[in-house]
Backbone as CSV, one residue per row, in Angstrom:
resi,resn,N_x,N_y,N_z,CA_x,CA_y,CA_z,C_x,C_y,C_z
1,MET,0.927,-1.474,-0.159,0.021,-0.061,-0.020,1.101,1.166,0.173
2,ASN,0.569,2.402,-0.960,1.421,3.444,-1.171,0.544,4.529,0.006
3,PRO,1.772,4.822,1.011,0.694,5.404,2.198,0.755,6.716,1.860
4,LEU,1.081,7.270,0.605,0.599,8.686,0.062,-0.462,8.486,-0.703
5,GLU,-1.047,7.243,-1.268,-1.602,7.364,-2.497,-2.833,8.303,-2.534
6,PHE,-3.732,8.197,-1.467,-5.069,9.056,-1.331,-4.870,10.688,-0.406
7,GLU,-3.664,10.988,-0.257,-3.245,12.461,0.162,-4.192,13.260,-0.640
8,GLY,-4.327,14.260,0.134,-5.396,15.233,-0.633,-6.814,14.952,-0.896
9,GLN,-7.055,13.524,-0.451,-8.619,13.389,-0.822,-9.308,12.991,0.416
10,CYS,-10.642,13.271,0.289,-11.654,13.219,1.395,-12.771,12.283,1.285
11,ALA,-12.608,11.274,2.118,-13.427,9.952,2.189,-14.091,10.446,3.533
12,VAL,-15.540,9.781,3.109,-16.760,10.015,4.307,-17.054,8.257,4.342
13,VAL,-17.146,7.929,5.522,-17.581,6.415,5.655,-18.711,6.612,6.433
14,LEU,-20.105,6.172,6.048,-21.324,5.991,6.736,-21.299,4.469,7.489
15,GLY,-22.053,4.804,8.535,-21.365,3.401,9.486,-20.132,2.754,9.376
16,GLY,-19.234,3.541,9.587,-17.860,3.061,9.571,-17.224,3.175,10.926
17,SER,-18.000,3.033,11.999,-17.576,2.718,13.545,-17.041,1.698,13.873
18,SER,-17.780,0.570,13.086,-17.615,-0.834,13.343,-17.478,-1.471,12.045
19,GLY,-17.193,-2.947,12.180,-17.137,-3.893,11.378,-16.444,-3.618,9.836
20,ILE,-17.135,-3.925,9.108,-16.388,-3.474,7.863,-16.389,-2.404,7.516
21,GLY,-16.742,-1.138,7.872,-16.626,0.111,7.577,-15.865,0.599,8.095
22,ARG,-15.275,0.124,9.711,-14.444,0.367,9.903,-12.948,0.144,9.760
23,ALA,-12.808,-1.147,9.162,-11.923,-1.554,8.551,-11.362,-0.873,7.153
24,ILE,-12.507,-0.318,6.195,-12.156,0.346,5.166,-11.756,1.778,5.523
25,ALA,-12.289,2.206,6.399,-11.785,3.542,7.223,-10.937,3.531,7.555
26,LEU,-10.297,2.901,8.145,-9.025,2.881,8.710,-7.751,2.586,7.417
27,GLY,-8.265,1.880,6.591,-7.828,1.336,5.258,-7.124,2.800,4.475
28,PHE,-8.270,3.455,4.284,-8.317,5.177,3.580,-7.399,5.670,4.371
29,ALA,-7.434,5.377,5.598,-6.629,6.356,6.427,-4.922,6.214,6.063
30,ARG,-4.880,5.059,6.465,-3.446,4.540,5.987,-2.948,4.655,5.205
31,ALA,-3.611,4.967,3.713,-3.338,5.346,2.547,-3.056,6.869,2.493
32,GLY,-3.502,7.515,3.576,-3.188,8.965,3.521,-4.456,10.142,3.029
33,ALA,-5.575,9.240,3.111,-6.639,10.075,2.936,-6.988,11.168,4.262
34,THR,-7.688,11.761,3.953,-8.787,12.645,5.233,-9.820,11.856,5.151
35,VAL,-9.963,11.270,6.138,-11.422,10.271,7.040,-12.458,10.876,7.636
36,VAL,-13.370,10.846,7.375,-14.559,11.252,8.255,-15.708,10.118,8.248
37,VAL,-15.539,9.330,9.370,-16.652,8.468,9.967,-17.654,8.922,10.632
38,SER,-18.762,8.672,10.454,-20.171,8.847,10.989,-20.832,7.800,11.272
39,SER,-21.605,7.906,12.311,-22.476,6.900,13.012,-23.293,7.574,13.863
40,ARG,-24.551,6.675,14.317,-25.275,7.482,15.464,-24.649,7.582,16.594
41,SER,-23.861,6.688,17.030,-23.041,7.028,18.171,-21.920,7.777,18.051
42,LEU,-21.939,9.154,18.986,-20.755,9.985,18.936,-19.360,9.503,19.673
43,ASP,-19.541,8.271,20.876,-18.636,8.018,21.214,-17.837,7.246,20.280
44,ALA,-18.785,6.499,19.554,-18.255,5.513,18.424,-17.367,6.086,17.679
45,VAL,-17.804,7.336,17.203,-17.362,8.379,16.433,-15.737,8.938,16.824
46,ASP,-15.756,9.113,18.249,-14.823,9.613,18.716,-13.521,8.733,18.988
47,THR,-14.102,7.180,18.900,-12.811,6.192,19.336,-12.361,5.993,17.872
48,ILE,-13.010,5.873,16.987,-12.536,5.814,15.470,-11.645,6.875,15.214
49,ALA,-12.358,8.003,15.348,-11.343,9.752,15.075,-10.027,9.355,15.532
50,THR,-10.068,8.910,17.117,-9.025,8.703,18.018,-7.890,7.989,17.068
51,GLU,-8.139,6.953,16.334,-7.610,5.823,15.835,-6.833,6.483,14.286
52,ILE,-7.693,7.420,13.829,-7.289,7.907,12.647,-6.196,8.900,12.763
53,GLU,-6.307,9.992,13.755,-5.463,10.715,14.113,-4.146,10.079,14.740
54,ARG,-4.164,8.868,15.017,-2.811,8.534,15.755,-2.215,7.932,14.094
55,PHE,-2.741,7.941,12.973,-1.935,7.748,11.385,-1.735,8.851,11.037
56,GLY,-1.925,9.854,12.230,-1.352,11.450,11.350,-2.438,12.036,10.517
57,GLY,-3.937,11.138,10.649,-4.727,11.814,9.377,-5.715,13.070,9.986
58,LYS,-6.294,13.568,9.223,-6.989,14.655,9.819,-8.335,13.560,9.755
59,THR,-9.478,14.227,10.489,-11.007,13.812,10.530,-11.879,15.068,11.523
60,LEU,-13.074,14.200,11.324,-13.737,14.885,12.047,-14.923,14.140,13.078
61,ARG,-15.280,15.020,14.235,-16.452,14.130,15.387,-17.532,14.622,14.696
62,VAL,-18.589,14.084,13.845,-19.544,14.573,13.769,-20.763,13.177,13.821
63,ALA,-21.627,13.075,14.573,-22.452,11.827,14.520,-23.831,12.022,13.487
64,SER,-24.243,10.896,12.993,-25.294,11.248,11.877,-26.050,9.822,11.541
65,ASP,-27.119,9.753,11.128,-28.055,8.920,11.138,-28.896,8.861,9.765
66,VAL,-28.286,7.460,8.993,-28.927,7.400,7.649,-30.186,7.517,7.310
67,VAL,-30.822,7.042,8.643,-32.351,7.616,8.466,-32.723,8.671,8.469
68,ASP,-31.844,9.614,8.773,-32.300,11.019,9.047,-31.507,11.941,8.025
69,ARG,-32.117,12.243,6.807,-31.753,13.242,6.136,-30.857,14.473,6.427
70,GLU,-31.484,15.344,7.224,-31.061,16.208,7.682,-29.659,16.254,8.461
71,SER,-29.603,15.000,9.204,-28.111,14.967,9.573,-27.071,14.509,8.980
72,LEU,-27.536,14.107,7.874,-26.333,13.690,6.815,-26.010,15.020,5.984
73,GLU,-27.188,15.858,5.488,-26.691,17.325,5.428,-26.090,17.951,6.441
74,CYS,-25.588,17.573,7.358,-25.176,18.578,8.446,-24.033,18.099,8.596
75,LEU,-23.640,16.737,8.316,-22.547,16.260,8.173,-21.552,16.808,7.086
76,ARG,-22.378,16.712,5.586,-21.777,16.962,4.543,-21.305,18.426,4.489
77,GLU,-22.281,19.453,5.142,-21.697,20.696,5.577,-20.522,20.869,6.136
78,ALA,-20.413,20.289,7.108,-19.471,20.161,8.228,-18.127,19.993,7.526
79,VAL,-18.064,18.475,6.704,-16.869,18.326,5.588,-16.709,19.278,5.133
80,LEU,-17.523,19.848,3.970,-17.231,20.715,3.202,-16.398,21.562,4.122
81,GLY,-16.977,21.983,4.870,-16.292,23.556,5.460,-15.027,23.192,6.007
82,ALA,-14.931,22.174,6.319,-13.790,21.581,7.092,-12.183,21.204,5.661
83,PHE,-12.666,20.811,4.816,-11.654,20.216,4.116,-12.199,20.445,2.403
84,GLY,-13.641,21.160,2.174,-13.149,21.820,0.913,-14.050,20.813,-0.228
85,SER,-14.210,19.398,0.085,-14.697,18.562,-1.072,-14.985,17.113,-0.581
86,VAL,-15.566,16.382,-1.225,-15.879,15.031,-0.659,-15.584,14.377,-1.917
87,ASP,-14.370,13.376,-1.818,-14.292,12.644,-3.087,-14.585,11.381,-3.041
88,ILE,-14.495,10.631,-1.972,-15.205,9.360,-1.714,-16.126,9.319,-1.145
89,LEU,-17.166,8.531,-1.266,-17.891,7.979,-0.158,-18.385,6.639,-0.127
90,VAL,-18.148,5.772,1.174,-18.298,4.672,1.339,-20.082,4.388,1.946
91,ASN,-20.989,3.735,1.954,-22.224,3.641,2.481,-22.265,2.372,2.960
92,ALA,-21.848,2.007,4.234,-21.493,1.102,4.887,-22.594,0.819,6.096
93,ALA,-23.710,1.549,6.562,-24.390,1.200,7.598,-25.599,0.320,7.184
94,GLY,-25.855,-0.797,8.069,-26.686,-1.762,7.732,-27.137,-2.480,8.891
95,VAL,-28.354,-2.875,8.893,-29.102,-4.130,10.080,-29.745,-5.247,9.154
96,THR,-29.729,-6.153,10.306,-30.451,-7.161,9.632,-31.361,-8.145,10.826
97,LYS,-32.112,-8.810,10.468,-32.981,-9.359,11.479,-33.367,-10.999,10.876
98,ARG,-33.170,-11.843,11.320,-33.510,-13.347,11.099,-34.610,-13.840,11.781
99,LEU,-35.573,-14.051,10.898,-36.831,-14.770,11.105,-37.793,-15.161,10.224
100,PRO,-38.599,-16.092,10.341,-39.606,-16.435,9.336,-40.282,-15.364,8.787
101,THR,-40.268,-15.378,7.437,-41.301,-13.973,6.808,-42.790,-13.719,7.301
102,LEU,-43.488,-15.023,7.420,-44.780,-14.991,8.039,-44.847,-14.027,9.481
103,GLU,-43.747,-14.290,10.052,-43.479,-13.756,11.492,-43.081,-11.832,11.167
104,MET,-42.710,-11.465,10.261,-42.099,-10.342,10.593,-43.245,-9.117,10.012
105,ASP,-43.141,-8.415,11.372,-44.020,-7.219,11.225,-43.384,-6.421,10.185
106,GLU,-44.423,-5.471,9.777,-44.327,-4.179,9.175,-43.159,-3.179,9.631
107,ASP,-43.263,-3.305,10.865,-42.001,-2.144,11.353,-40.843,-2.464,11.000
108,THR,-40.460,-3.951,11.232,-39.373,-4.412,11.310,-38.709,-4.685,9.600
109,TRP,-39.884,-4.826,9.025,-39.360,-4.863,7.131,-38.929,-3.413,7.043
110,LYS,-39.731,-2.288,7.444,-39.560,-1.147,7.113,-38.277,-0.308,7.834
111,ARG,-37.861,-0.840,8.928,-36.555,-0.313,9.707,-35.401,-0.990,8.875
112,ILE,-35.535,-2.187,8.360,-34.475,-2.686,7.686,-34.151,-2.020,6.157
113,MET,-35.663,-1.813,5.825,-35.633,-1.081,4.226,-34.915,0.253,4.430
114,ASP,-35.231,1.270,5.294,-34.777,2.235,5.809,-33.262,2.394,5.912
115,VAL,-32.724,1.662,6.705,-31.159,1.759,6.927,-30.547,1.389,5.587
116,ASN,-30.713,0.005,4.927,-29.905,-0.722,4.055,-30.035,-0.021,2.947
117,LEU,-31.635,0.164,2.192,-32.055,0.900,0.880,-32.017,1.855,0.851
118,ASN,-32.864,2.780,1.651,-32.886,4.094,1.615,-32.087,5.110,2.296
119,GLY,-31.358,3.993,3.453,-29.985,4.787,4.126,-28.934,5.075,2.876
120,THR,-28.542,4.055,1.919,-27.622,4.217,0.833,-28.311,5.379,-0.068
121,LEU,-29.488,5.197,-0.613,-30.077,6.211,-1.584,-29.740,7.981,-0.612
122,ARG,-29.708,8.070,0.605,-29.750,9.042,1.122,-28.328,9.352,0.910
123,GLY,-27.664,8.430,1.558,-26.087,8.803,1.533,-25.490,9.528,0.051
124,CYS,-25.954,8.558,-0.994,-25.851,8.546,-2.208,-26.277,10.178,-2.717
125,GLN,-27.430,10.633,-2.578,-28.242,11.803,-2.692,-27.386,12.995,-2.201
126,VAL,-27.149,12.945,-0.836,-26.882,14.138,-0.016,-25.210,14.407,-0.670
127,PHE,-24.391,13.578,-0.705,-22.863,13.626,-0.899,-22.784,13.365,-2.473
128,GLY,-23.407,12.938,-3.265,-23.494,12.675,-4.751,-23.908,13.939,-5.318
129,GLU,-24.644,14.843,-4.609,-25.004,16.091,-5.247,-23.705,17.203,-5.419
130,LYS,-22.907,17.068,-4.407,-21.495,17.717,-4.477,-20.620,17.335,-5.719
131,MET,-20.820,15.706,-5.539,-19.815,15.415,-6.171,-20.202,15.669,-7.606
132,LEU,-21.455,15.617,-7.818,-21.902,15.859,-9.569,-21.318,17.420,-9.886
133,GLU,-21.473,18.082,-8.591,-21.191,19.555,-9.148,-19.980,19.712,-9.375
134,GLN,-18.602,19.066,-8.859,-17.734,18.936,-8.789,-17.208,18.198,-10.057
135,ARG,-17.991,17.567,-10.655,-17.557,16.658,-11.565,-16.341,15.408,-11.738
136,SER,-16.506,15.210,-10.219,-15.743,14.021,-9.988,-15.919,13.118,-8.135
137,GLY,-15.790,12.219,-8.274,-16.084,11.377,-7.173,-16.073,9.687,-7.313
138,LYS,-16.002,9.099,-6.263,-16.172,7.539,-6.231,-16.927,7.056,-5.078
139,ILE,-18.196,6.584,-5.265,-19.030,5.908,-4.395,-19.133,4.459,-4.420
140,ILE,-18.845,4.145,-3.320,-18.677,2.511,-2.756,-19.625,2.217,-2.075
141,ASN,-20.834,1.292,-2.192,-21.886,0.869,-1.561,-21.145,-0.400,-1.110
142,ILE,-22.026,-0.545,-0.095,-21.586,-2.233,0.511,-22.751,-3.171,0.344
143,ALA,-22.712,-3.757,-0.699,-23.935,-5.105,-0.966,-23.765,-6.261,-0.212
144,SER,-24.143,-7.272,-0.679,-24.048,-8.836,0.105,-24.179,-9.787,-0.984
145,LEU,-23.766,-10.981,-0.632,-24.096,-12.116,-1.484,-25.716,-12.094,-1.707
146,SER,-26.283,-11.575,-0.671,-27.650,-12.030,-1.189,-28.327,-10.708,-1.736
147,THR,-27.278,-9.766,-2.328,-27.628,-8.838,-3.617,-28.021,-9.959,-5.044
148,PHE,-27.340,-11.339,-5.068,-27.318,-12.233,-5.960,-28.550,-13.528,-5.436
149,VAL,-28.434,-13.920,-4.344,-29.054,-15.145,-4.246,-29.915,-14.859,-2.749
150,ALA,-30.503,-16.167,-2.341,-30.920,-15.964,-1.154,-30.557,-16.777,0.020
151,PHE,-30.760,-16.076,1.045,-30.336,-16.996,2.298,-31.558,-16.997,3.477
152,HIS,-31.643,-17.993,4.230,-32.857,-18.268,4.815,-33.227,-17.569,5.962
153,GLU,-34.400,-17.317,6.063,-35.323,-16.480,7.161,-34.494,-14.770,6.988
154,VAL,-34.219,-14.456,6.027,-33.842,-13.179,6.108,-34.056,-12.092,4.899
155,ALA,-35.446,-12.391,4.612,-36.125,-12.198,3.373,-35.679,-10.269,3.168
156,ALA,-35.923,-9.515,4.346,-36.235,-8.227,4.333,-34.728,-7.470,3.770
157,TYR,-33.783,-8.633,4.509,-32.080,-8.366,4.272,-31.908,-8.436,2.744
158,CYS,-32.327,-9.571,2.135,-32.168,-9.954,1.040,-32.456,-9.003,0.165
159,ALA,-33.715,-8.370,0.162,-34.885,-7.620,-0.708,-33.754,-6.487,-0.561
160,SER,-33.436,-5.765,0.637,-32.713,-4.529,0.687,-31.272,-4.807,0.055
161,LYS,-30.588,-5.772,-0.157,-28.991,-5.584,-0.293,-29.334,-6.113,-2.014
162,ALA,-30.322,-6.529,-2.488,-30.714,-7.032,-3.892,-31.273,-5.351,-4.552
163,ALA,-31.728,-4.588,-3.845,-32.084,-2.997,-4.416,-31.010,-2.673,-4.215
164,VAL,-29.892,-2.641,-3.351,-28.983,-1.786,-3.381,-27.969,-1.922,-4.754
165,GLY,-27.640,-3.443,-4.974,-27.171,-3.722,-6.047,-27.552,-2.999,-7.750
166,ALA,-29.037,-2.743,-7.770,-29.872,-2.135,-8.572,-29.512,-1.072,-8.703
167,LEU,-29.791,-0.134,-7.518,-29.409,1.288,-7.140,-27.985,1.477,-7.937
168,THR,-27.104,0.679,-7.127,-25.810,0.984,-7.596,-25.319,1.140,-9.330
169,ARG,-26.359,0.374,-9.946,-25.920,-0.001,-11.358,-26.668,1.387,-11.787
170,SER,-27.971,1.739,-11.453,-28.284,2.763,-11.927,-28.018,4.242,-11.690
171,LEU,-27.412,4.390,-10.658,-26.811,5.798,-10.408,-25.488,5.481,-10.893
172,ALA,-24.583,4.367,-11.380,-23.651,4.716,-12.180,-23.969,5.160,-13.666
173,VAL,-25.101,4.798,-14.230,-25.405,4.955,-15.558,-25.709,6.227,-15.470
174,GLU,-26.295,6.933,-14.648,-27.060,8.015,-14.348,-25.583,9.095,-14.150
175,TRP,-24.991,8.720,-13.151,-23.902,9.672,-13.235,-22.660,9.319,-13.815
176,ALA,-22.594,8.743,-14.405,-21.025,8.616,-15.133,-20.559,9.952,-16.103
177,PRO,-21.961,10.524,-17.040,-21.460,11.858,-17.688,-20.792,12.786,-16.842
178,PHE,-21.265,12.570,-15.411,-20.416,13.862,-14.802,-19.403,13.464,-13.904
179,GLY,-18.603,12.526,-14.463,-17.452,11.744,-13.925,-17.519,11.420,-12.415
180,VAL,-18.536,10.545,-11.991,-18.811,10.175,-10.688,-18.943,8.538,-10.804
181,ALA,-18.337,7.770,-10.371,-18.300,6.123,-10.450,-19.023,5.539,-9.079
182,VAL,-19.909,4.637,-9.382,-20.506,4.217,-8.358,-20.470,2.714,-8.172
183,ASN,-19.903,2.320,-7.720,-20.005,0.515,-7.614,-19.980,0.290,-5.973
184,ALA,-20.081,-1.297,-6.202,-20.137,-2.339,-4.714,-19.485,-3.010,-4.571
185,ILE,-19.218,-3.320,-3.284,-18.613,-4.488,-2.782,-19.676,-5.543,-2.299
186,ALA,-19.597,-6.711,-2.687,-20.772,-7.594,-1.958,-19.424,-8.647,-1.439
187,PRO,-19.483,-8.523,0.069,-18.821,-9.607,0.930,-19.584,-11.020,1.093
188,GLY,-18.837,-11.868,1.300,-19.100,-12.899,1.888,-19.366,-12.962,3.225
189,VAL,-18.805,-14.417,3.984,-19.287,-14.203,5.511,-17.907,-13.703,6.086
190,PHE,-18.542,-12.591,6.962,-17.027,-11.770,7.702,-17.559,-11.551,8.859
191,PRO,-17.163,-12.205,10.081,-17.587,-12.130,11.321,-17.638,-10.517,11.863
192,THR,-18.956,-9.921,12.031,-19.112,-8.781,12.542,-20.163,-8.757,13.648
193,ALA,-20.241,-7.631,14.118,-21.250,-7.433,15.191,-22.646,-7.751,14.232
194,LEU,-22.672,-7.291,13.376,-23.768,-7.429,12.834,-24.742,-9.040,12.228
195,ASN,-23.627,-9.836,12.110,-23.993,-11.442,12.088,-23.473,-12.509,12.937
196,SER,-23.174,-11.621,14.533,-22.190,-12.857,15.520,-23.096,-14.043,15.740
197,LYS,-24.970,-13.885,15.898,-25.311,-14.778,16.404,-25.651,-15.959,15.288
198,ILE,-25.425,-15.618,14.090,-25.403,-16.629,12.742,-24.029,-17.060,12.895
199,ILE,-23.115,-16.651,13.017,-21.338,-16.901,12.939,-21.276,-18.110,14.265
200,ASP,-21.748,-17.987,15.195,-21.871,-18.648,16.196,-22.686,-19.748,16.439
201,SER,-23.529,-19.918,15.327,-24.220,-21.100,15.483,-24.230,-22.382,14.248
202,PRO,-24.840,-23.217,14.578,-24.767,-24.464,13.529,-24.657,-24.158,12.465
203,ARG,-25.797,-23.067,12.069,-25.895,-22.286,10.858,-24.803,-21.808,10.208
204,GLY,-23.787,-21.174,10.775,-22.599,-20.333,10.643,-21.708,-21.510,10.574
205,GLN,-21.539,-22.585,11.230,-20.728,-23.625,10.503,-20.979,-24.131,9.276
206,GLU,-22.362,-24.071,8.857,-22.729,-24.711,7.704,-22.204,-23.804,6.399
207,LEU,-22.152,-22.440,6.646,-21.773,-21.716,5.835,-20.074,-21.860,5.450
208,LEU,-19.590,-22.106,7.025,-18.011,-22.254,6.893,-17.761,-23.505,5.857
209,ILE,-18.546,-24.443,5.907,-18.220,-25.791,5.010,-18.578,-25.205,3.652
210,ARG,-19.480,-24.667,3.393,-19.959,-24.177,1.947,-19.130,-23.158,1.365
211,THR,-18.053,-22.970,2.135,-17.160,-21.494,1.498,-16.016,-22.323,1.113
212,PRO,-15.714,-22.567,-0.079,-14.639,-23.309,-0.211,-13.289,-22.958,0.032
213,MET,-13.174,-21.919,0.615,-11.739,-21.237,1.344,-11.579,-22.111,2.843
214,HIS,-12.989,-22.632,3.006,-13.035,-23.088,4.533,-12.854,-22.205,5.509
215,ARG,-13.062,-20.974,5.412,-12.498,-19.966,6.204,-13.556,-18.821,6.139
216,PHE,-13.778,-18.173,7.201,-14.515,-16.707,6.974,-13.510,-15.730,6.409
217,GLY,-13.923,-14.770,6.350,-13.492,-13.457,5.801,-12.965,-12.690,7.163
218,ASP,-11.632,-11.569,6.640,-11.299,-10.840,7.564,-11.446,-9.225,7.108
219,PRO,-12.465,-8.570,7.928,-12.580,-7.104,7.437,-11.408,-6.433,6.679
220,GLU,-9.915,-6.867,7.002,-8.963,-6.544,6.459,-8.948,-6.741,5.080
221,GLU,-9.368,-7.986,4.566,-9.461,-8.256,3.225,-10.217,-7.889,2.036
222,LEU,-10.979,-6.632,2.651,-11.990,-5.830,2.060,-11.423,-4.483,1.633
223,VAL,-10.223,-4.332,2.224,-9.740,-2.881,2.168,-9.329,-2.743,1.003
224,SER,-8.288,-3.242,0.363,-7.708,-3.563,-0.798,-8.870,-3.308,-2.103
225,THR,-9.785,-4.035,-1.721,-10.733,-3.670,-2.978,-11.291,-2.434,-3.229
226,ALA,-11.754,-1.648,-1.401,-12.018,-0.442,-1.364,-11.257,0.285,-2.126
227,LEU,-10.060,0.348,-1.648,-8.862,0.886,-2.204,-8.768,1.341,-3.815
228,TYR,-9.307,0.049,-4.286,-9.065,-0.388,-5.886,-10.132,0.487,-6.550
229,LEU,-11.330,0.143,-6.200,-12.549,0.798,-6.306,-12.147,2.669,-6.540
230,ALA,-11.756,3.172,-5.542,-11.469,4.358,-5.116,-10.321,5.303,-5.947
231,ARG,-9.671,4.372,-6.468,-8.265,4.891,-7.345,-8.878,5.733,-8.428
232,LYS,-7.687,6.646,-8.864,-8.183,7.366,-10.157,-7.987,6.619,-11.223
233,GLU,-7.142,5.766,-11.275,-6.643,4.770,-12.279,-7.893,3.859,-12.262
234,THR,-9.267,3.551,-11.957,-10.307,2.945,-12.032,-10.995,3.598,-12.405
235,SER,-11.108,4.885,-12.853,-12.167,5.816,-13.336,-13.163,5.590,-14.456
236,PHE,-12.757,4.271,-15.364,-13.274,3.507,-15.990,-13.914,2.570,-15.593
237,THR,-14.008,2.076,-14.348,-15.046,1.168,-13.771,-16.290,1.652,-12.729
238,THR,-17.578,1.659,-13.492,-18.235,1.911,-12.825,-19.639,1.035,-13.164
239,GLY,-20.553,0.839,-12.116,-21.506,-0.097,-12.111,-21.303,-1.608,-11.964
240,GLN,-20.243,-1.739,-11.251,-19.764,-3.128,-10.841,-19.972,-3.520,-9.592
241,ILE,-20.472,-4.727,-9.297,-20.322,-5.152,-7.929,-19.052,-6.160,-7.342
242,VAL,-18.248,-6.148,-6.550,-17.130,-7.066,-6.921,-17.193,-7.983,-5.538
243,VAL,-17.575,-9.181,-5.886,-17.806,-10.091,-4.785,-16.354,-10.233,-4.120
244,VAL,-16.293,-10.584,-2.910,-15.298,-10.953,-2.158,-15.717,-11.852,-1.214
245,ASP,-15.621,-13.394,-1.208,-16.275,-14.310,-0.777,-15.946,-15.683,-0.335
246,GLY,-14.482,-15.775,-0.824,-14.040,-17.131,-0.748,-14.438,-17.963,-1.510
247,GLY,-14.953,-17.755,-2.710,-15.739,-18.397,-3.540,-17.017,-19.168,-3.625
248,MET,-17.598,-18.435,-2.306,-18.916,-19.181,-1.974,-20.105,-18.936,-3.065
249,LEU,-20.213,-17.862,-3.618,-20.824,-17.260,-5.018,-20.407,-18.384,-6.156
250,ALA,-19.501,-18.413,-6.179,-18.544,-19.306,-7.785,-19.178,-20.704,-7.299
251,SER,-19.320,-21.433,-6.182,-19.600,-22.533,-6.060,-21.092,-23.176,-6.256
252,GLY,-21.900,-22.182,-6.354,-23.134,-22.605,-6.488,-24.130,-22.549,-5.520
253,VAL,-23.624,-22.200,-4.170,-24.404,-22.464,-2.858,-25.135,-21.429,-2.702
254,ASN,-26.602,-21.363,-2.486,-27.428,-20.199,-2.453,-28.365,-20.135,-0.868
255,GLN,-27.752,-21.111,-0.154,-28.958,-21.364,0.857,-28.306,-21.005,2.288
């Protein structure tokens, strides 16, 4: 990794205080970018901001919620006021809940959709507006294997992530003439707080067996993919969903 590769660029990571988003945020910081991580918890934001500063990086401490457009707009204005531009956006906020679909109430369904799909849309709209104006920018959404195939008893999550894939491709086509590239990463099974209950269950062991590499991923293994998609040299790459899954999707396993 070139420690100065992203020097002078500003990356905003929504939902970046834990899990996959955190690993990607720190990866950009190590590569020299100014990185602003935001989530609902100001304490969590403060913790990762301190880590970023240990790399000598610049950052801000601003909480926001992807279901609250006004909070995202306040975050954008704070970033622009401090650093002048937003060059990279990572939409990493996500929630899930496993239960039979007949038992899922509409409020739970709407909550998952509002964070995973609508939250991604809000992030793209709020920060994409500035990118279109400056006629440059890289947006990286976090999709899922469930963007392509179904998993058991997580219908709302699967539907939301399939829609994130469609949104990614649609925005890529719409915003390409403005110099804005929109891509996504579809992780396989990576142990995080979001899926810890599944990982520690017999279901998790089944997923492990069905992964051809016979191990789960490490969030650090997604960093190089995010950096690749954000590089100036990959400006002709847009509308793509890059799968990082240890071979699970290629194996045809979809349950």
